[in-house]
Structure formats: C-alpha cells, structure tokens
TORDO-726523 format. One record per residue (C-alpha): residue in one letter; x, y, z. Coordinates in steps of 0.2 Angstrom, whole numbers, plus 5000, padded with zeros to 4 digits. Each point is the difference from the previous one (the first is absolute). Layout:
<pts>
<pt resn="A" px="X" py="Y" pz="Z"/>
...
</pts>
This chain:
<pts>
<pt resn="M" px="5304" py="4808" pz="4700"/>
<pt resn="K" px="5013" py="5011" pz="5009"/>
<pt resn="D" px="4988" py="5006" pz="5014"/>
<pt resn="G" px="4995" py="4982" pz="5004"/>
<pt resn="R" px="4982" py="5001" pz="4994"/>
<pt resn="P" px="4994" py="4989" pz="4986"/>
<pt resn="R" px="4991" py="5009" pz="4986"/>
<pt resn="S" px="4987" py="4992" pz="4990"/>
<pt resn="W" px="5001" py="5001" pz="4981"/>
<pt resn="T" px="4981" py="5001" pz="5000"/>
<pt resn="S" px="5000" py="5016" pz="5011"/>
<pt resn="I" px="5014" py="5008" pz="4989"/>
<pt resn="I" px="4990" py="4996" pz="4984"/>
<pt resn="V" px="4984" py="5007" pz="5008"/>
<pt resn="T" px="5009" py="5016" pz="5005"/>
<pt resn="V" px="5008" py="5002" pz="4983"/>
<pt resn="L" px="4983" py="4998" pz="4992"/>
<pt resn="L" px="4992" py="5013" pz="5012"/>
<pt resn="A" px="5013" py="5012" pz="4996"/>
<pt resn="I" px="4998" py="4998" pz="4981"/>
<pt resn="L" px="4981" py="5002" pz="5002"/>
<pt resn="W" px="5002" py="5015" pz="5011"/>
<pt resn="S" px="5012" py="5008" pz="4987"/>
<pt resn="I" px="4990" py="4997" pz="4985"/>
<pt resn="P" px="4989" py="5016" pz="5001"/>
<pt resn="T" px="5015" py="5011" pz="5003"/>
<pt resn="L" px="5009" py="4992" pz="4985"/>
<pt resn="G" px="4985" py="5003" pz="4989"/>
<pt resn="L" px="4999" py="5018" pz="5006"/>
<pt resn="L" px="5018" py="5002" pz="4995"/>
<pt resn="I" px="4998" py="4992" pz="4983"/>
<pt resn="N" px="4985" py="5010" pz="4996"/>
<pt resn="S" px="5008" py="5017" pz="5005"/>
<pt resn="L" px="5013" py="4997" pz="4986"/>
<pt resn="R" px="4988" py="4995" pz="4987"/>
<pt resn="S" px="4991" py="5011" pz="4988"/>
<pt resn="R" px="4981" py="5004" pz="5001"/>
<pt resn="D" px="4996" py="4990" pz="4985"/>
<pt resn="D" px="5009" py="4984" pz="5006"/>
<pt resn="I" px="4991" py="5001" pz="5017"/>
<pt resn="V" px="4983" py="5002" pz="4992"/>
<pt resn="S" px="5004" py="4986" pz="4987"/>
<pt resn="S" px="5008" py="4986" pz="5011"/>
<pt resn="G" px="5004" py="4996" pz="5018"/>
<pt resn="W" px="5016" py="5003" pz="5009"/>
<pt resn="W" px="5005" py="4982" pz="5000"/>
<pt resn="T" px="5002" py="4999" pz="4981"/>
<pt resn="V" px="5017" py="5008" pz="5002"/>
<pt resn="F" px="5006" py="4983" pz="5005"/>
<pt resn="T" px="4995" py="4993" pz="4983"/>
<pt resn="D" px="5004" py="5015" pz="4989"/>
<pt resn="P" px="5012" py="5011" pz="5010"/>
<pt resn="F" px="5007" py="5009" pz="4984"/>
<pt resn="G" px="4982" py="5003" pz="4993"/>
<pt resn="Q" px="4996" py="5012" pz="5014"/>
<pt resn="G" px="5000" py="5019" pz="4998"/>
<pt resn="W" px="5012" py="5003" pz="5015"/>
<pt resn="T" px="5000" py="5018" pz="5005"/>
<pt resn="W" px="5005" py="5012" pz="5014"/>
<pt resn="D" px="4986" py="5013" pz="4994"/>
<pt resn="N" px="4988" py="4994" pz="5014"/>
<pt resn="Y" px="5012" py="5006" pz="5013"/>
<pt resn="V" px="5004" py="5016" pz="4991"/>
<pt resn="G" px="4981" py="5003" pz="4999"/>
<pt resn="V" px="4998" py="4997" pz="5018"/>
<pt resn="F" px="5014" py="5013" pz="5005"/>
<pt resn="T" px="4997" py="5013" pz="4987"/>
<pt resn="G" px="4981" py="4999" pz="4996"/>
<pt resn="A" px="4986" py="5007" pz="5011"/>
<pt resn="A" px="5003" py="4987" pz="5014"/>
<pt resn="D" px="5018" py="5007" pz="5004"/>
<pt resn="M" px="5003" py="4986" pz="5012"/>
<pt resn="G" px="5017" py="5006" pz="5004"/>
<pt resn="V" px="4992" py="5014" pz="5010"/>
<pt resn="G" px="4988" py="4987" pz="5008"/>
<pt resn="F" px="5016" py="4989" pz="5004"/>
<pt resn="L" px="5007" py="5014" pz="5010"/>
<pt resn="N" px="4984" py="5004" pz="5008"/>
<pt resn="T" px="4999" py="4982" pz="5006"/>
<pt resn="V" px="5017" py="5000" pz="5007"/>
<pt resn="V" px="4996" py="5016" pz="5009"/>
<pt resn="V" px="4984" py="4992" pz="5008"/>
<pt resn="A" px="5008" py="4982" pz="5003"/>
<pt resn="V" px="5016" py="5005" pz="5009"/>
<pt resn="P" px="4993" py="5011" pz="5014"/>
<pt resn="A" px="4985" py="4989" pz="5001"/>
<pt resn="T" px="5011" py="4985" pz="5003"/>
<pt resn="I" px="5012" py="5008" pz="5012"/>
<pt resn="L" px="4988" py="5009" pz="5011"/>
<pt resn="P" px="4989" py="4986" pz="5006"/>
<pt resn="I" px="5015" py="4989" pz="5003"/>
<pt resn="M" px="5009" py="5014" pz="5011"/>
<pt resn="F" px="4984" py="5003" pz="5011"/>
<pt resn="A" px="4996" py="4982" pz="5001"/>
<pt resn="A" px="5017" py="4994" pz="5005"/>
<pt resn="F" px="5000" py="5012" pz="5015"/>
<pt resn="A" px="4982" py="4994" pz="5004"/>
<pt resn="A" px="5006" py="4982" pz="4999"/>
<pt resn="Y" px="5015" py="5003" pz="5011"/>
<pt resn="A" px="4988" py="5007" pz="5013"/>
<pt resn="F" px="4988" py="4986" pz="4999"/>
<pt resn="T" px="5014" py="4987" pz="5002"/>
<pt resn="F" px="5012" py="5008" pz="5012"/>
<pt resn="L" px="4990" py="5013" pz="5010"/>
<pt resn="D" px="4987" py="4998" pz="5014"/>
<pt resn="F" px="4985" py="5012" pz="5000"/>
<pt resn="R" px="4982" py="5000" pz="5003"/>
<pt resn="F" px="4988" py="4992" pz="4988"/>
<pt resn="K" px="5015" py="4994" pz="4989"/>
<pt resn="E" px="4991" py="4983" pz="4995"/>
<pt resn="T" px="4983" py="5009" pz="4997"/>
<pt resn="L" px="5008" py="5013" pz="4989"/>
<pt resn="F" px="5009" py="4986" pz="4990"/>
<pt resn="V" px="4984" py="4990" pz="4998"/>
<pt resn="I" px="4992" py="5016" pz="4993"/>
<pt resn="I" px="5014" py="5002" pz="4988"/>
<pt resn="V" px="4998" py="4982" pz="4994"/>
<pt resn="G" px="4981" py="5003" pz="4999"/>
<pt resn="V" px="5003" py="5015" pz="4988"/>
<pt resn="M" px="5008" py="4989" pz="4988"/>
<pt resn="V" px="4984" py="4991" pz="4995"/>
<pt resn="V" px="4991" py="5016" pz="4996"/>
<pt resn="P" px="4999" py="5004" pz="4981"/>
<pt resn="I" px="5009" py="5016" pz="4996"/>
<pt resn="Q" px="4986" py="5004" pz="4988"/>
<pt resn="V" px="4988" py="5004" pz="5015"/>
<pt resn="A" px="5012" py="5015" pz="5005"/>
<pt resn="F" px="5001" py="5008" pz="4983"/>
<pt resn="Q" px="4985" py="5011" pz="5002"/>
<pt resn="P" px="5005" py="5007" pz="5017"/>
<pt resn="M" px="5017" py="5002" pz="4994"/>
<pt resn="L" px="4994" py="5010" pz="4984"/>
<pt resn="N" px="4990" py="5011" pz="5012"/>
<pt resn="M" px="5015" py="5003" pz="5012"/>
<pt resn="L" px="5014" py="5002" pz="4987"/>
<pt resn="G" px="4989" py="5010" pz="4987"/>
<pt resn="P" px="4996" py="5018" pz="4998"/>
<pt resn="N" px="4988" py="5000" pz="5015"/>
<pt resn="G" px="5013" py="4992" pz="5011"/>
<pt resn="I" px="5019" py="5003" pz="5001"/>
<pt resn="G" px="5001" py="5002" pz="4981"/>
<pt resn="I" px="5014" py="4988" pz="4995"/>
<pt resn="S" px="4990" py="4989" pz="4989"/>
<pt resn="G" px="5009" py="4999" pz="4983"/>
<pt resn="E" px="5017" py="5002" pz="5007"/>
<pt resn="F" px="5013" py="4986" pz="5003"/>
<pt resn="V" px="4999" py="5003" pz="5019"/>
<pt resn="A" px="4982" py="4994" pz="5000"/>
<pt resn="T" px="5006" py="4983" pz="4993"/>
<pt resn="W" px="5014" py="4999" pz="5012"/>
<pt resn="L" px="4989" py="5002" pz="5015"/>
<pt resn="L" px="4987" py="4988" pz="4993"/>
<pt resn="H" px="5013" py="4986" pz="4996"/>
<pt resn="T" px="5008" py="5003" pz="5017"/>
<pt resn="G" px="4984" py="4998" pz="5009"/>
<pt resn="F" px="4994" py="4985" pz="4991"/>
<pt resn="G" px="5017" py="4991" pz="5000"/>
<pt resn="M" px="5004" py="5003" pz="5018"/>
<pt resn="P" px="4989" py="4986" pz="5008"/>
<pt resn="L" px="5007" py="4986" pz="4990"/>
<pt resn="C" px="5018" py="5007" pz="5002"/>
<pt resn="V" px="4998" py="5002" pz="5019"/>
<pt resn="Y" px="4993" py="4982" pz="5001"/>
<pt resn="T" px="5014" py="4993" pz="4989"/>
<pt resn="L" px="5014" py="5009" pz="5009"/>
<pt resn="R" px="4993" py="4997" pz="5017"/>
<pt resn="N" px="5000" py="4981" pz="4997"/>
<pt resn="Y" px="5017" py="5000" pz="4993"/>
<pt resn="M" px="5007" py="5010" pz="5015"/>
<pt resn="S" px="4992" py="4989" pz="5012"/>
<pt resn="T" px="5012" py="4986" pz="4994"/>
<pt resn="L" px="5016" py="5011" pz="5003"/>
<pt resn="P" px="5009" py="4996" pz="5017"/>
<pt resn="Y" px="4994" py="5011" pz="5013"/>
<pt resn="S" px="5016" py="4999" pz="5009"/>
<pt resn="V" px="5008" py="5011" pz="4987"/>
<pt resn="V" px="4988" py="5014" pz="5005"/>
<pt resn="E" px="5003" py="4997" pz="5018"/>
<pt resn="S" px="5018" py="5001" pz="4998"/>
<pt resn="A" px="4999" py="5016" pz="4991"/>
<pt resn="K" px="4989" py="5007" pz="5013"/>
<pt resn="I" px="5013" py="4995" pz="5014"/>
<pt resn="D" px="5013" py="5009" pz="4990"/>
<pt resn="G" px="4990" py="5016" pz="5000"/>
<pt resn="A" px="4994" py="5000" pz="4982"/>
<pt resn="S" px="4984" py="5009" pz="4997"/>
<pt resn="H" px="4985" py="4993" pz="4991"/>
<pt resn="Y" px="5005" py="5010" pz="4985"/>
<pt resn="Q" px="5018" py="4993" pz="5000"/>
<pt resn="T" px="4994" py="4983" pz="5003"/>
<pt resn="F" px="4988" py="5001" pz="4986"/>
<pt resn="W" px="5012" py="5007" pz="4987"/>
<pt resn="L" px="5015" py="4991" pz="5005"/>
<pt resn="L" px="4993" py="4982" pz="5005"/>
<pt resn="V" px="4982" py="4997" pz="4996"/>
<pt resn="A" px="4999" py="5008" pz="4983"/>
<pt resn="P" px="5015" py="4991" pz="4992"/>
<pt resn="M" px="4994" py="4983" pz="5007"/>
<pt resn="A" px="4983" py="5003" pz="4993"/>
<pt resn="M" px="5006" py="5006" pz="4983"/>
<pt resn="P" px="4994" py="4983" pz="4991"/>
<pt resn="A" px="4982" py="5004" pz="5006"/>
<pt resn="I" px="5002" py="5019" pz="4996"/>
<pt resn="A" px="5006" py="4995" pz="4982"/>
<pt resn="A" px="4986" py="4987" pz="4998"/>
<pt resn="F" px="4987" py="5013" pz="5004"/>
<pt resn="A" px="5008" py="5013" pz="4990"/>
<pt resn="T" px="4999" py="4989" pz="4985"/>
<pt resn="L" px="4982" py="4997" pz="5002"/>
<pt resn="Q" px="4996" py="5018" pz="5004"/>
<pt resn="F" px="5009" py="5006" pz="4985"/>
<pt resn="L" px="4992" py="4988" pz="4988"/>
<pt resn="W" px="4983" py="5004" pz="5007"/>
<pt resn="V" px="5002" py="5019" pz="4999"/>
<pt resn="W" px="5008" py="4998" pz="4982"/>
<pt resn="N" px="4985" py="4990" pz="4994"/>
<pt resn="D" px="4987" py="5010" pz="5009"/>
<pt resn="L" px="4986" py="5007" pz="4989"/>
<pt resn="L" px="4986" py="5006" pz="5012"/>
<pt resn="I" px="5009" py="5012" pz="5011"/>
<pt resn="A" px="5010" py="5007" pz="4986"/>
<pt resn="K" px="4984" py="5002" pz="4989"/>
<pt resn="L" px="4990" py="5008" pz="5014"/>
<pt resn="F" px="5013" py="5011" pz="5010"/>
<pt resn="L" px="5012" py="5006" pz="4986"/>
<pt resn="A" px="4998" py="5014" pz="4988"/>
<pt resn="P" px="5001" py="4995" pz="4981"/>
<pt resn="S" px="5017" py="5009" pz="4999"/>
<pt resn="N" px="5006" py="4988" pz="5014"/>
<pt resn="A" px="4993" py="4984" pz="4992"/>
<pt resn="T" px="5010" py="4984" pz="5003"/>
<pt resn="V" px="5005" py="4987" pz="4988"/>
<pt resn="I" px="4985" py="4989" pz="5004"/>
<pt resn="V" px="4988" py="5014" pz="4998"/>
<pt resn="Q" px="5007" py="5004" pz="4984"/>
<pt resn="L" px="4998" py="4982" pz="4994"/>
<pt resn="Q" px="4982" py="5001" pz="5005"/>
<pt resn="Q" px="4998" py="5016" pz="4990"/>
<pt resn="L" px="5009" py="4993" pz="4986"/>
<pt resn="L" px="4988" py="4985" pz="5000"/>
<pt resn="G" px="4985" py="5012" pz="4999"/>
<pt resn="T" px="5006" py="5011" pz="4987"/>
<pt resn="Q" px="5010" py="4989" pz="4988"/>
<pt resn="G" px="4986" py="4987" pz="4997"/>
<pt resn="Q" px="5009" py="4986" pz="4991"/>
<pt resn="G" px="5017" py="5007" pz="5003"/>
<pt resn="E" px="5006" py="4983" pz="5008"/>
<pt resn="E" px="5018" py="5003" pz="4994"/>
<pt resn="L" px="5001" py="5016" pz="5010"/>
<pt resn="L" px="4992" py="4992" pz="5015"/>
<pt resn="S" px="5012" py="4985" pz="4999"/>
<pt resn="A" px="5015" py="5012" pz="4999"/>
<pt resn="G" px="4994" py="5011" pz="5014"/>
<pt resn="A" px="4995" py="4985" pz="5011"/>
<pt resn="F" px="5017" py="4992" pz="4998"/>
<pt resn="F" px="5009" py="5016" pz="5003"/>
<pt resn="S" px="4990" py="5003" pz="5017"/>
<pt resn="M" px="5006" py="4982" pz="5005"/>
<pt resn="A" px="5018" py="5003" pz="4998"/>
<pt resn="L" px="5005" py="5009" pz="5016"/>
<pt resn="P" px="4989" py="4989" pz="5012"/>
<pt resn="I" px="5008" py="4984" pz="4992"/>
<pt resn="L" px="5017" py="5007" pz="5003"/>
<pt resn="V" px="4996" py="5005" pz="5018"/>
<pt resn="F" px="4993" py="4983" pz="5004"/>
<pt resn="F" px="5015" py="4991" pz="4992"/>
<pt resn="F" px="5012" py="5011" pz="5010"/>
<pt resn="L" px="4991" py="4998" pz="5017"/>
<pt resn="Q" px="4993" py="4982" pz="4998"/>
<pt resn="R" px="5012" py="4992" pz="5011"/>
<pt resn="F" px="4995" py="5013" pz="5014"/>
<pt resn="F" px="4982" py="4997" pz="4996"/>
<pt resn="V" px="5002" py="4981" pz="5002"/>
<pt resn="R" px="5010" py="5002" pz="5016"/>
<pt resn="G" px="4988" py="5013" pz="5007"/>
<pt resn="L" px="4985" py="4989" pz="4997"/>
<pt resn="T" px="5007" py="4984" pz="5007"/>
<pt resn="S" px="5010" py="5006" pz="5015"/>
<pt resn="G" px="4986" py="5008" pz="5009"/>
<pt resn="S" px="4989" py="4985" pz="4998"/>
<pt resn="V" px="5008" py="4990" pz="5012"/>
<pt resn="K" px="5004" py="5006" pz="5018"/>
<pt resn="G" px="5016" py="4995" pz="5008"/>
</pts>
C-alpha cells in the first residue's frame, strides 16, 4: 500500500460486512418511510428487492409527519434551538477549564480534576428530581423553557469535555505556551491564539458527540421542556403513543430526525477521528 502498511483482505471484508450490518436498520427505516401503510402491514421492507415495482411508493408519510398533528417541522426547529447552545456552552467553559488544568498551577488542581472525573460515573438520572425542584415553579421557575435544557446539558456534558480536552492539551508542546508568556501574551491571548486552534480536533470531536447526544436526548427534553417546545425525539415518542399501528409515520419521522445528525457526523468525522486518536498518545 502507499503508506507502507500491508492490509489484510480479511480485515477489509470484515469491515465491509460490519458496515453493511450496521446500515441495515437505517436502510429498512428509509424504505418503510416511503411505503404505504398496507404494504408495511402485509410484507417486510426487504421484499422491495424482489418486487420493487409492486410497492406502493409514496411521499404521503412525510407529508403526514409535517402537516398532521405531529407537526415535526416545529419540533425540528425546537431541537436545533436546544442542541446548538447545549453544544457550544459546555465546550466553551470546559475549554477554559482544560487550559487551566493543563497550563496553570493552583492549589488543589489535581484534587479538583479527580472530582470532575468522578462526576462522570454518576448517572444523570439521580439529579433529575433535585433539578426539577430547583428549576420548577418553587425554584427559579425556568422549567419548561429552552434555557433549562441548556443549563442541564452544559452541566452534564462538561465533566467529559474537561477530561477529553485536558488530556488532549497535555499532548501540546508546553514550550509554545512558555514562548507566548515570554512575549508578554496574556492567558486569554495564549488560549485563543495558540491553544484553541491547536486543540481544534479534540474540540470538534467532542462537539460531534455532544451534538448527537443532545439531539437524541429524550429524558431531559421530556421532563424539562413544555409541550410547545417539544423536540423531535419527544414528538416521536408521542407519535408512537398516539398513532398505534402508524408505523409508516414513525418510520418517516424517525428517518427525518436522523438526517441532520448524520450530516453533522459525516462533515466532522475526520476531526472526530483525529481528536480521539491524537489525545490518546502523549508525546
């Protein structure tokens, strides 16, 4: 091969087979989203390969999802409103914290970092009741609003983000930071002009994970958002409960909800791989 590393045909075949197996559910979802209700009930989605012209292909399922009671267009916008700030905020705060843990000396630095790592293993579900009390009418009264989900996703996402970015920043050459300090640069300038650009692969990698997690979240959106602010995933859950056997609508809604996360992952996957691998080896 061009990179000098031999590649086994066995590994290539296994990788291709795994990719095919991983894609089968998504393919079935797409096919069912374009089939009529009668076809879905009477035959499996795989029958389209033996009788592709005997299917009742239709766009009505997508029309029903957007124009019916579900109105998933509004849910899509609500999800974007939740996901974008809930991705940016934890990364912004965690990047500053990771810089401090990596390049600054202060008391109890290691102890605080261990506490942050320890918080990662605590299930977020145990905090729901206290958060409901604090954010609800008897607390600060923002439960049901978008800002409540921003705060929760920021708090729950920051420990992993701090851990990931700190490990990545520890691989960066400290001499660059020292040179900036000698040249009179402040910590603010050093972070924005040097460290943040060099840490962009790790930042993009975590941004991908955080965005996908927030986009697919059901619990926080279900508990802390008002019905008028429901996200796509909450609407899918409600569609499942109200439509009974409406699998054609569920398929269309589910595939629609997957479209943007898939695009985000494909556009950022090179940063995702670099961010995960670069920070794993120091030096």
